[in-house]
Biopython code that builds the backbone (N, CA, C, O; Angstrom):
import numpy as np
from Bio.PDB.StructureBuilder import StructureBuilder

atoms = [
    (1, "MET", "N", (-44.529, 33.370, -136.445)),
    (1, "MET", "CA", (-43.318, 32.357, -136.867)),
    (1, "MET", "C", (-43.014, 31.834, -135.360)),
    (1, "MET", "O", (-42.671, 32.727, -134.586)),
    (2, "PRO", "N", (-43.090, 30.465, -134.807)),
    (2, "PRO", "CA", (-42.513, 30.043, -133.541)),
    (2, "PRO", "C", (-41.370, 30.515, -133.320)),
    (2, "PRO", "O", (-40.555, 30.718, -134.219)),
    (3, "ARG", "N", (-41.123, 30.793, -131.867)),
    (3, "ARG", "CA", (-39.777, 31.222, -131.456)),
    (3, "ARG", "C", (-38.926, 29.972, -131.171)),
    (3, "ARG", "O", (-39.425, 29.025, -130.563)),
    (4, "ILE", "N", (-37.613, 29.949, -131.612)),
    (4, "ILE", "CA", (-36.999, 28.805, -131.212)),
    (4, "ILE", "C", (-35.822, 29.142, -130.029)),
    (4, "ILE", "O", (-34.960, 30.003, -130.209)),
    (5, "THR", "N", (-35.907, 28.459, -128.993)),
    (5, "THR", "CA", (-35.334, 28.837, -127.848)),
    (5, "THR", "C", (-33.729, 28.051, -127.730)),
    (5, "THR", "O", (-33.520, 27.124, -128.513)),
    (6, "ALA", "N", (-32.897, 28.352, -126.986)),
    (6, "ALA", "CA", (-31.692, 27.943, -126.987)),
    (6, "ALA", "C", (-31.595, 26.547, -126.859)),
    (6, "ALA", "O", (-30.973, 25.893, -127.696)),
    (7, "ASP", "N", (-32.233, 25.947, -125.749)),
    (7, "ASP", "CA", (-32.498, 24.666, -125.516)),
    (7, "ASP", "C", (-33.238, 23.660, -126.648)),
    (7, "ASP", "O", (-32.959, 22.464, -126.736)),
    (8, "ARG", "N", (-34.186, 24.316, -127.465)),
    (8, "ARG", "CA", (-34.559, 23.426, -128.159)),
    (8, "ARG", "C", (-33.593, 23.289, -129.357)),
    (8, "ARG", "O", (-33.326, 22.224, -129.914)),
    (9, "LEU", "N", (-33.120, 24.467, -129.670)),
    (9, "LEU", "CA", (-31.770, 24.688, -130.776)),
    (9, "LEU", "C", (-30.736, 23.445, -130.224)),
    (9, "LEU", "O", (-30.520, 22.489, -130.969)),
    (10, "ALA", "N", (-30.236, 23.505, -129.142)),
    (10, "ALA", "CA", (-29.354, 22.268, -128.647)),
    (10, "ALA", "C", (-29.724, 20.940, -128.947)),
    (10, "ALA", "O", (-28.967, 20.091, -129.417)),
    (11, "ASP", "N", (-31.126, 20.764, -128.608)),
    (11, "ASP", "CA", (-31.794, 19.465, -128.540)),
    (11, "ASP", "C", (-31.579, 18.760, -130.507)),
    (11, "ASP", "O", (-31.059, 17.752, -130.985)),
    (12, "HIS", "N", (-32.293, 19.941, -131.080)),
    (12, "HIS", "CA", (-31.849, 19.587, -132.548)),
    (12, "HIS", "C", (-30.887, 19.243, -132.784)),
    (12, "HIS", "O", (-30.756, 18.115, -133.260)),
    (13, "ALA", "N", (-29.555, 20.244, -132.503)),
    (13, "ALA", "CA", (-28.406, 19.854, -132.769)),
    (13, "ALA", "C", (-27.868, 18.403, -132.500)),
    (13, "ALA", "O", (-27.307, 17.633, -133.279)),
    (14, "ASP", "N", (-28.199, 18.249, -131.177)),
    (14, "ASP", "CA", (-27.725, 16.741, -130.571)),
    (14, "ASP", "C", (-28.415, 15.691, -131.363)),
    (14, "ASP", "O", (-27.799, 14.658, -131.628)),
    (15, "SER", "N", (-29.782, 15.881, -131.810)),
    (15, "SER", "CA", (-30.289, 14.863, -132.717)),
    (15, "SER", "C", (-29.703, 14.704, -133.967)),
    (15, "SER", "O", (-29.600, 13.610, -134.521)),
    (16, "ILE", "N", (-29.307, 15.785, -134.443)),
    (16, "ILE", "CA", (-28.823, 15.646, -135.791)),
    (16, "ILE", "C", (-27.511, 15.056, -135.920)),
    (16, "ILE", "O", (-27.274, 14.129, -136.695)),
    (17, "ARG", "N", (-26.465, 15.717, -134.986)),
    (17, "ARG", "CA", (-25.321, 14.393, -134.735)),
    (17, "ARG", "C", (-25.544, 13.080, -134.456)),
    (17, "ARG", "O", (-24.833, 12.267, -135.048)),
    (18, "ARG", "N", (-26.440, 12.646, -133.623)),
    (18, "ARG", "CA", (-26.985, 11.309, -133.400)),
    (18, "ARG", "C", (-27.166, 10.742, -134.592)),
    (18, "ARG", "O", (-26.461, 9.775, -134.878)),
    (19, "ASP", "N", (-28.112, 11.211, -135.494)),
    (19, "ASP", "CA", (-28.492, 10.714, -136.835)),
    (19, "ASP", "C", (-27.423, 10.354, -137.590)),
    (19, "ASP", "O", (-27.130, 9.241, -138.029)),
    (20, "THR", "N", (-26.697, 11.716, -137.737)),
    (20, "THR", "CA", (-25.594, 11.735, -138.728)),
    (20, "THR", "C", (-24.524, 10.479, -138.463)),
    (20, "THR", "O", (-24.037, 9.782, -139.354)),
    (21, "ALA", "N", (-24.268, 10.351, -137.004)),
    (21, "ALA", "CA", (-23.138, 9.194, -136.609)),
    (21, "ALA", "C", (-24.003, 7.783, -136.885)),
    (21, "ALA", "O", (-23.348, 6.806, -137.249)),
    (22, "ALA", "N", (-25.179, 7.670, -136.755)),
    (22, "ALA", "CA", (-25.707, 6.414, -136.805)),
    (22, "ALA", "C", (-25.607, 6.052, -138.328)),
    (22, "ALA", "O", (-25.057, 5.019, -138.711)),
    (23, "ALA", "N", (-26.262, 7.110, -139.295)),
    (23, "ALA", "CA", (-26.092, 6.835, -140.657)),
    (23, "ALA", "C", (-24.741, 6.377, -140.881)),
    (23, "ALA", "O", (-24.511, 5.213, -141.208)),
    (24, "ARG", "N", (-23.634, 7.440, -140.682)),
    (24, "ARG", "CA", (-22.575, 6.960, -141.115)),
    (24, "ARG", "C", (-21.781, 5.354, -140.815)),
    (24, "ARG", "O", (-21.041, 4.708, -141.557)),
    (25, "ARG", "N", (-22.324, 5.030, -139.316)),
    (25, "ARG", "CA", (-22.222, 3.616, -139.317)),
    (25, "ARG", "C", (-22.629, 2.475, -139.881)),
    (25, "ARG", "O", (-22.019, 1.415, -140.022)),
    (26, "ARG", "N", (-24.406, 2.975, -140.391)),
    (26, "ARG", "CA", (-24.833, 2.027, -141.302)),
    (26, "ARG", "C", (-24.128, 1.934, -142.619)),
    (26, "ARG", "O", (-23.833, 0.884, -143.191)),
    (27, "ARG", "N", (-23.847, 3.382, -143.115)),
    (27, "ARG", "CA", (-23.173, 3.208, -144.487)),
    (27, "ARG", "C", (-22.103, 2.429, -144.365)),
    (27, "ARG", "O", (-21.968, 1.427, -145.068)),
    (28, "ALA", "N", (-21.147, 2.828, -143.386)),
    (28, "ALA", "CA", (-19.792, 1.969, -143.392)),
    (28, "ALA", "C", (-20.079, 0.608, -143.108)),
    (28, "ALA", "O", (-19.233, -0.070, -143.691)),
    (29, "ALA", "N", (-21.041, -0.252, -142.357)),
    (29, "ALA", "CA", (-21.331, -1.391, -142.432)),
    (29, "ALA", "C", (-21.968, -2.089, -143.608)),
    (29, "ALA", "O", (-21.713, -3.282, -143.773)),
    (30, "HIS", "N", (-22.734, -1.488, -144.402)),
    (30, "HIS", "CA", (-23.196, -1.940, -145.620)),
    (30, "HIS", "C", (-22.086, -2.056, -146.558)),
    (30, "HIS", "O", (-21.951, -3.094, -147.205)),
    (31, "ARG", "N", (-21.006, -0.742, -146.728)),
    (31, "ARG", "CA", (-20.169, -0.835, -147.704)),
    (31, "ARG", "C", (-18.951, -2.190, -147.387)),
    (31, "ARG", "O", (-18.257, -2.745, -148.238)),
    (32, "GLN", "N", (-18.980, -2.427, -146.109)),
    (32, "GLN", "CA", (-18.006, -3.619, -146.087)),
    (32, "GLN", "C", (-18.502, -4.900, -146.086)),
    (32, "GLN", "O", (-17.729, -5.852, -145.983)),
    (33, "ALA", "N", (-20.121, -5.103, -146.224)),
    (33, "ALA", "CA", (-20.639, -6.535, -146.191)),
    (33, "ALA", "C", (-20.899, -6.504, -147.401)),
    (33, "ALA", "O", (-20.522, -7.571, -147.884)),
    (34, "ASP", "N", (-21.474, -5.665, -148.387)),
    (34, "ASP", "CA", (-21.524, -5.744, -149.686)),
    (34, "ASP", "C", (-20.731, -4.691, -150.553)),
    (34, "ASP", "O", (-20.978, -3.487, -150.630)),
    (35, "PRO", "N", (-19.588, -5.488, -151.277)),
    (35, "PRO", "CA", (-18.800, -4.387, -151.997)),
    (35, "PRO", "C", (-19.708, -4.355, -153.151)),
    (35, "PRO", "O", (-20.624, -5.152, -153.356)),
    (36, "PRO", "N", (-19.236, -2.975, -154.167)),
    (36, "PRO", "CA", (-20.106, -2.843, -155.353)),
    (36, "PRO", "C", (-19.747, -3.595, -156.487)),
    (36, "PRO", "O", (-18.567, -3.754, -156.798)),
    (37, "PRO", "N", (-20.760, -4.105, -157.177)),
    (37, "PRO", "CA", (-20.448, -5.050, -158.025)),
    (37, "PRO", "C", (-19.558, -4.555, -158.805)),
    (37, "PRO", "O", (-19.292, -3.355, -158.734)),
    (38, "GLU", "N", (-18.830, -5.514, -159.837)),
    (38, "GLU", "CA", (-17.812, -5.092, -160.784)),
    (38, "GLU", "C", (-18.796, -4.709, -162.139)),
    (38, "GLU", "O", (-19.552, -5.598, -162.531)),
    (39, "SER", "N", (-18.790, -3.519, -162.786)),
    (39, "SER", "CA", (-19.646, -3.105, -163.770)),
    (39, "SER", "C", (-18.788, -4.077, -164.981)),
    (39, "SER", "O", (-17.633, -4.501, -164.939)),
    (40, "ALA", "N", (-19.691, -4.211, -165.895)),
    (40, "ALA", "CA", (-19.233, -5.203, -166.950)),
    (40, "ALA", "C", (-18.882, -4.272, -168.154)),
    (40, "ALA", "O", (-18.086, -4.594, -169.036)),
    (41, "LEU", "N", (-19.518, -3.148, -168.105)),
    (41, "LEU", "CA", (-18.931, -2.243, -169.267)),
    (41, "LEU", "C", (-18.121, -1.001, -168.327)),
    (41, "LEU", "O", (-18.379, -0.453, -167.256)),
    (42, "LEU", "N", (-17.004, -0.882, -169.343)),
    (42, "LEU", "CA", (-16.035, 0.285, -168.852)),
    (42, "LEU", "C", (-15.956, 1.453, -169.685)),
    (42, "LEU", "O", (-16.016, 1.395, -170.913)),
    (43, "THR", "N", (-15.816, 2.574, -168.989)),
    (43, "THR", "CA", (-15.733, 3.912, -169.780)),
    (43, "THR", "C", (-14.310, 4.027, -170.277)),
    (43, "THR", "O", (-13.380, 3.271, -169.998)),
    (44, "VAL", "N", (-14.289, 4.963, -170.963)),
    (44, "VAL", "CA", (-12.912, 5.067, -171.780)),
    (44, "VAL", "C", (-11.757, 5.580, -170.650)),
    (44, "VAL", "O", (-10.585, 5.248, -170.823)),
    (45, "ASP", "N", (-12.115, 6.339, -169.581)),
    (45, "ASP", "CA", (-11.664, 6.497, -168.460)),
    (45, "ASP", "C", (-11.156, 5.610, -167.691)),
    (45, "ASP", "O", (-9.987, 5.668, -167.307)),
    (46, "GLN", "N", (-12.185, 4.438, -167.290)),
    (46, "GLN", "CA", (-11.827, 3.442, -166.413)),
    (46, "GLN", "C", (-10.856, 2.462, -167.204)),
    (46, "GLN", "O", (-10.141, 1.677, -166.581)),
    (47, "LEU", "N", (-10.847, 2.533, -168.716)),
    (47, "LEU", "CA", (-10.000, 1.699, -169.256)),
    (47, "LEU", "C", (-8.463, 2.200, -169.285)),
    (47, "LEU", "O", (-7.405, 1.570, -169.287)),
    (48, "CYS", "N", (-8.723, 3.426, -169.306)),
    (48, "CYS", "CA", (-7.311, 4.251, -169.686)),
    (48, "CYS", "C", (-6.513, 4.007, -168.326)),
    (48, "CYS", "O", (-5.314, 3.727, -168.344)),
    (49, "ALA", "N", (-7.351, 4.146, -166.976)),
    (49, "ALA", "CA", (-6.796, 4.068, -165.857)),
    (49, "ALA", "C", (-6.172, 2.657, -165.562)),
    (49, "ALA", "O", (-5.070, 2.419, -165.066)),
    (50, "GLU", "N", (-7.169, 1.751, -165.997)),
    (50, "GLU", "CA", (-6.755, 0.254, -165.628)),
    (50, "GLU", "C", (-4.999, -0.276, -166.546)),
    (50, "GLU", "O", (-4.154, -1.123, -166.260)),
    (51, "LEU", "N", (-5.135, 0.886, -167.853)),
    (51, "LEU", "CA", (-4.187, 0.320, -168.471)),
    (51, "LEU", "C", (-2.848, 1.258, -168.312)),
    (51, "LEU", "O", (-1.720, 1.106, -168.781)),
    (52, "HIS", "N", (-3.334, 2.164, -167.571)),
    (52, "HIS", "CA", (-2.141, 3.270, -167.251)),
    (52, "HIS", "C", (-1.742, 3.944, -168.714)),
    (52, "HIS", "O", (-0.589, 3.912, -169.145)),
    (53, "ILE", "N", (-2.724, 4.489, -169.340)),
    (53, "ILE", "CA", (-2.400, 5.192, -170.478)),
    (53, "ILE", "C", (-3.261, 6.510, -170.458)),
    (53, "ILE", "O", (-4.132, 6.819, -169.646)),
    (54, "SER", "N", (-2.793, 7.227, -171.576)),
    (54, "SER", "CA", (-3.607, 8.502, -171.705)),
    (54, "SER", "C", (-4.947, 8.196, -172.685)),
    (54, "SER", "O", (-5.058, 7.206, -173.409)),
    (55, "ARG", "N", (-5.755, 9.078, -172.563)),
    (55, "ARG", "CA", (-6.862, 9.080, -173.395)),
    (55, "ARG", "C", (-6.573, 9.334, -175.130)),
    (55, "ARG", "O", (-7.303, 8.898, -176.020)),
    (56, "SER", "N", (-5.611, 9.962, -175.285)),
    (56, "SER", "CA", (-4.969, 10.156, -176.548)),
    (56, "SER", "C", (-4.388, 8.830, -176.771)),
    (56, "SER", "O", (-4.865, 8.308, -177.778)),
    (57, "THR", "N", (-3.568, 8.155, -176.204)),
    (57, "THR", "CA", (-3.171, 7.000, -176.685)),
    (57, "THR", "C", (-4.319, 6.000, -176.955)),
    (57, "THR", "O", (-4.200, 5.193, -177.877)),
    (58, "PHE", "N", (-5.183, 6.021, -176.351)),
    (58, "PHE", "CA", (-6.544, 4.996, -176.543)),
    (58, "PHE", "C", (-6.943, 5.308, -177.636)),
    (58, "PHE", "O", (-7.002, 4.397, -178.462)),
    (59, "TYR", "N", (-7.405, 6.816, -178.099)),
    (59, "TYR", "CA", (-7.933, 6.907, -179.516)),
    (59, "TYR", "C", (-7.174, 6.858, -180.536)),
    (59, "TYR", "O", (-7.655, 6.751, -181.664)),
    (60, "ASP", "N", (-5.759, 6.932, -180.300)),
    (60, "ASP", "CA", (-4.841, 6.620, -181.526)),
    (60, "ASP", "C", (-4.629, 5.384, -181.731)),
    (60, "ASP", "O", (-4.429, 4.975, -182.875)),
    (61, "TRP", "N", (-4.633, 4.601, -180.709)),
    (61, "TRP", "CA", (-4.982, 2.585, -180.985)),
    (61, "TRP", "C", (-6.156, 2.758, -181.626)),
    (61, "TRP", "O", (-6.135, 2.243, -182.744)),
    (62, "ARG", "N", (-7.351, 3.379, -181.295)),
    (62, "ARG", "CA", (-8.822, 3.164, -181.889)),
    (62, "ARG", "C", (-8.546, 3.510, -183.326)),
    (62, "ARG", "O", (-8.838, 2.678, -184.185)),
    (63, "ALA", "N", (-8.055, 4.563, -183.636)),
    (63, "ALA", "CA", (-7.909, 5.038, -185.095)),
    (63, "ALA", "C", (-7.023, 4.067, -185.922)),
    (63, "ALA", "O", (-7.203, 3.875, -187.124)),
    (64, "LYS", "N", (-6.203, 3.560, -185.298)),
    (64, "LYS", "CA", (-4.936, 2.421, -186.028)),
    (64, "LYS", "C", (-5.956, 0.971, -185.879)),
    (64, "LYS", "O", (-5.511, -0.050, -186.402)),
    (65, "GLY", "N", (-7.122, 0.907, -185.266)),
    (65, "GLY", "CA", (-7.463, -0.488, -185.210)),
    (65, "GLY", "C", (-7.003, -1.458, -184.240)),
    (65, "GLY", "O", (-7.424, -2.609, -184.354)),
    (66, "LYS", "N", (-6.259, -1.191, -183.366)),
    (66, "LYS", "CA", (-5.489, -1.535, -182.536)),
    (66, "LYS", "C", (-5.990, -1.655, -181.133)),
    (66, "LYS", "O", (-5.343, -2.234, -180.260)),
    (67, "ALA", "N", (-7.280, -1.038, -180.910)),
    (67, "ALA", "CA", (-8.007, -1.102, -179.539)),
    (67, "ALA", "C", (-8.850, -1.857, -179.090)),
    (67, "ALA", "O", (-9.810, -2.012, -179.845)),
    (68, "PRO", "N", (-8.893, -2.504, -177.974)),
    (68, "PRO", "CA", (-10.191, -3.395, -177.716)),
    (68, "PRO", "C", (-11.477, -2.669, -178.406)),
    (68, "PRO", "O", (-11.696, -1.460, -178.493)),
    (69, "GLU", "N", (-12.339, -3.870, -178.914)),
    (69, "GLU", "CA", (-13.763, -3.647, -179.308)),
    (69, "GLU", "C", (-14.530, -2.776, -178.410)),
    (69, "GLU", "O", (-14.632, -3.061, -177.216)),
    (70, "CYS", "N", (-15.140, -1.604, -178.974)),
    (70, "CYS", "CA", (-15.946, -0.812, -178.233)),
    (70, "CYS", "C", (-17.369, -0.769, -178.619)),
    (70, "CYS", "O", (-17.796, -1.173, -179.700)),
    (71, "ILE", "N", (-18.034, -0.285, -177.729)),
    (71, "ILE", "CA", (-19.547, -0.167, -178.121)),
    (71, "ILE", "C", (-19.884, 1.143, -178.037)),
    (71, "ILE", "O", (-19.530, 1.900, -177.133)),
    (72, "VAL", "N", (-20.679, 1.467, -179.122)),
    (72, "VAL", "CA", (-20.945, 3.164, -179.364)),
    (72, "VAL", "C", (-22.511, 3.005, -178.718)),
    (72, "VAL", "O", (-23.386, 2.294, -179.212)),
    (73, "LEU", "N", (-22.658, 3.872, -177.444)),
    (73, "LEU", "CA", (-23.933, 4.189, -177.300)),
    (73, "LEU", "C", (-24.551, 5.345, -178.105)),
    (73, "LEU", "O", (-23.973, 6.144, -178.842)),
    (74, "PRO", "N", (-26.020, 5.241, -177.760)),
    (74, "PRO", "CA", (-26.667, 6.450, -178.651)),
    (74, "PRO", "C", (-26.349, 7.618, -178.336)),
    (74, "PRO", "O", (-26.726, 8.501, -179.107)),
    (75, "ASN", "N", (-25.655, 7.968, -177.263)),
    (75, "ASN", "CA", (-25.197, 9.690, -177.053)),
    (75, "ASN", "C", (-24.161, 9.987, -177.587)),
    (75, "ASN", "O", (-23.671, 11.112, -177.495)),
    (76, "GLY", "N", (-23.492, 8.739, -178.437)),
    (76, "GLY", "CA", (-21.953, 8.811, -178.797)),
    (76, "GLY", "C", (-20.948, 8.287, -178.089)),
    (76, "GLY", "O", (-19.942, 7.863, -178.656)),
    (77, "SER", "N", (-21.100, 8.253, -176.742)),
    (77, "SER", "CA", (-19.787, 7.465, -175.637)),
    (77, "SER", "C", (-19.555, 6.108, -175.915)),
    (77, "SER", "O", (-20.335, 5.347, -176.487)),
    (78, "LEU", "N", (-18.482, 5.860, -175.493)),
    (78, "LEU", "CA", (-17.947, 4.573, -175.846)),
    (78, "LEU", "C", (-17.852, 3.441, -174.616)),
    (78, "LEU", "O", (-17.470, 3.897, -173.538)),
    (79, "ARG", "N", (-18.089, 2.345, -174.654)),
    (79, "ARG", "CA", (-17.851, 1.615, -173.663)),
    (79, "ARG", "C", (-17.193, 0.424, -174.077)),
    (79, "ARG", "O", (-17.273, 0.045, -175.245)),
    (80, "ILE", "N", (-16.418, -0.322, -173.039)),
    (80, "ILE", "CA", (-15.538, -1.338, -173.474)),
    (80, "ILE", "C", (-16.230, -2.441, -172.683)),
    (80, "ILE", "O", (-16.596, -2.063, -171.571)),
    (81, "GLN", "N", (-16.499, -3.704, -172.978)),
    (81, "GLN", "CA", (-16.916, -4.551, -172.195)),
    (81, "GLN", "C", (-15.432, -5.278, -171.698)),
    (81, "GLN", "O", (-14.374, -5.291, -172.327)),
    (82, "ARG", "N", (-15.770, -5.964, -170.155)),
    (82, "ARG", "CA", (-14.720, -6.553, -169.695)),
    (82, "ARG", "C", (-14.064, -7.693, -170.188)),
    (82, "ARG", "O", (-12.900, -8.024, -169.963)),
    (83, "GLU", "N", (-14.903, -8.270, -170.880)),
    (83, "GLU", "CA", (-14.704, -9.506, -171.562)),
    (83, "GLU", "C", (-13.994, -9.230, -172.677)),
    (83, "GLU", "O", (-13.044, -9.953, -172.976)),
    (84, "ASP", "N", (-14.359, -8.114, -173.478)),
    (84, "ASP", "CA", (-13.521, -7.779, -174.710)),
    (84, "ASP", "C", (-12.044, -7.327, -174.181)),
    (84, "ASP", "O", (-11.029, -7.871, -174.616)),
    (85, "LEU", "N", (-12.017, -6.574, -173.477)),
    (85, "LEU", "CA", (-10.865, -6.189, -172.474)),
    (85, "LEU", "C", (-9.789, -7.528, -172.689)),
    (85, "LEU", "O", (-8.830, -7.733, -173.434)),
    (86, "ALA", "N", (-10.456, -8.278, -171.672)),
    (86, "ALA", "CA", (-9.678, -9.609, -171.376)),
    (86, "ALA", "C", (-9.134, -10.280, -172.493)),
    (86, "ALA", "O", (-8.004, -10.769, -172.464)),
    (87, "ARG", "N", (-10.004, -10.335, -173.641)),
    (87, "ARG", "CA", (-9.638, -11.194, -174.696)),
    (87, "ARG", "C", (-8.652, -10.372, -175.618)),
    (87, "ARG", "O", (-8.033, -10.921, -176.530)),
    (88, "TRP", "N", (-8.555, -9.211, -175.370)),
    (88, "TRP", "CA", (-7.789, -8.293, -176.379)),
    (88, "TRP", "C", (-6.367, -8.334, -175.495)),
    (88, "TRP", "O", (-5.349, -8.223, -176.178)),
    (89, "LEU", "N", (-6.208, -8.466, -174.204)),
    (89, "LEU", "CA", (-5.178, -8.414, -173.391)),
    (89, "LEU", "C", (-4.578, -9.589, -173.895)),
    (89, "LEU", "O", (-3.418, -9.510, -174.299)),
    (90, "SER", "N", (-5.229, -10.751, -173.940)),
    (90, "SER", "CA", (-4.407, -12.138, -173.913)),
    (90, "SER", "C", (-3.983, -12.210, -175.367)),
    (90, "SER", "O", (-3.037, -12.897, -175.752)),
    (91, "SER", "N", (-4.662, -11.535, -176.068)),
    (91, "SER", "CA", (-4.041, -11.670, -177.522)),
    (91, "SER", "C", (-2.999, -10.940, -177.862)),
    (91, "SER", "O", (-2.411, -11.232, -178.904)),
    (92, "ARG", "N", (-2.541, -9.820, -177.046)),
    (92, "ARG", "CA", (-1.189, -9.216, -176.987)),
    (92, "ARG", "C", (-0.351, -9.604, -175.949)),
    (92, "ARG", "O", (0.393, -8.723, -175.517)),
    (93, "ARG", "N", (-0.279, -10.880, -175.361)),
    (93, "ARG", "CA", (0.873, -11.285, -174.600)),
    (93, "ARG", "C", (1.893, -11.600, -175.337)),
    (93, "ARG", "O", (1.805, -12.201, -176.408)),
    (94, "ALA", "N", (3.234, -11.104, -174.657)),
    (94, "ALA", "CA", (4.381, -11.409, -175.488)),
    (94, "ALA", "C", (4.883, -13.022, -175.500)),
    (94, "ALA", "O", (4.771, -13.601, -174.419)),
    (95, "ALA", "N", (5.343, -13.675, -176.458)),
    (95, "ALA", "CA", (5.365, -15.059, -176.666)),
    (95, "ALA", "C", (6.574, -15.339, -175.670)),
    (95, "ALA", "O", (6.985, -16.488, -175.505)),
]
sb = StructureBuilder()
sb.init_structure("model")
sb.init_model(0)
sb.init_chain("A")
sb.init_seg("    ")
for serial, (resi, resn, name, xyz) in enumerate(atoms, 1):
    if name == "N":
        sb.init_residue(resn, " ", resi, " ")
    sb.init_atom(name, np.array(xyz, "f"), 0.0, 1.0, " ", f" {name:<3s}", serial, name[0])
structure = sb.get_structure()
């Protein structure tokens, strides 16, 4: 097994720090230049966070037929299309 000297270890540590700092700068520049696209499908947690409601409230509304239309995925998870949410919200506006 090759021996690692203190100088070689210090050089290696410096190169890791430089690479990490450069990678962080690149990632930060990329995030600022290209914001992530807004997903067309929302999870139940995302919907609840946007509406400031609990999951149990959402499922109560769903059981009563008052929740926005949902898509049931093959694994049983629910998704809500943003367009359906927008339509559902506009139908709920107070007069």
